[in-house]
C-alpha positions, 0 to 999 in steps of 0.5 A: 181624666185620661189623655187629651188631644187639642186639635186646632187650625190657625191662620194668624196664630190666635187659635194656636195661642188659645190652644196653648193656654188650654194645654197649660190648664189641662194635664196630660194634653197634647197639641196638634195642628189639624193639617199635620195630624194623623187621624189614624192615631185618634183612637189613642185619645180619651178626650178631644178638644177641637179649635177653629177660628171663623173666617169671612161670613161663617167660613171654616178656617182653611186647615179644617177644610181638608181635615173635616172629612178625616175627622168625620170618618174617624171612630169617635165613639166613646170619646168626650169632645169639646170645642173652642172657637174664635170669632169677631162678634162686632164685625160678624155678629150674624156668624159668630164662631160658626166654624165650630158649629159646622164641625159639631154638626158634621160629627154630632152623630158620631157616638161621642159625647160633647162637653164644655158648653158655655152660656150664649149670654156671655158675649153679645152677638146676633146669630151663630150655628155654634149655639144649641139650646141657648149655649155655645157648644164650647168656649168662645173667644173674641180675641179681636175685641175682648182679648183682655178676657181671653186668659180668664175665660180659658182658665174658667172653662178649663176648670169646668172641663176638668170636672166634665172630663172625669 
C-alpha cells in the first residue's frame, strides 16, 4: 500500500481525534498537523489523506488558510489522495464539509488520483462543495450531532481505502 501521510488541521481537537482513528486503521501511516508540516518532504509519501473541519458558513479551518498554497504548489503527480472532513450538518446544512471541497478544487488538476469517495446519501444535508457526482470526495463526519457513528464510519472507510490504495 505504500506509506501514507495523514495531514490535518484542527481547532477544537475533533479533526485531530479522527486523524488518530484513521491512523490506527491504516498501516504505515504518519500523522502531521498542517501548520507544522514541511511540504518539501511530501514527495516521500505515496498516499496522502487530507483532513479539515469546516468553520462558519463554508470556511476553511484556520491552519489550512496559510498552508493551502503550499499544498497547491507541491508536486502531487502520481500520489493517491483522499479526504476526511468534519462539519455540522444540522447547523450548517448549506455548507456541510465545504472545507475539503475547497482543498480538493485547489488541487484537482495536480496529477494526483483521488480515492475514498463516499455516498452523499449517508448524511442529511442541503448542499456541499465536497460533493462530486453524488458522492462526497471522502469520509465525512458530523461529530457534533452523530459522534456515536464516528468510529464505525472511520473503520468502514479505512477498509475501503486500503483496497483503493493498493
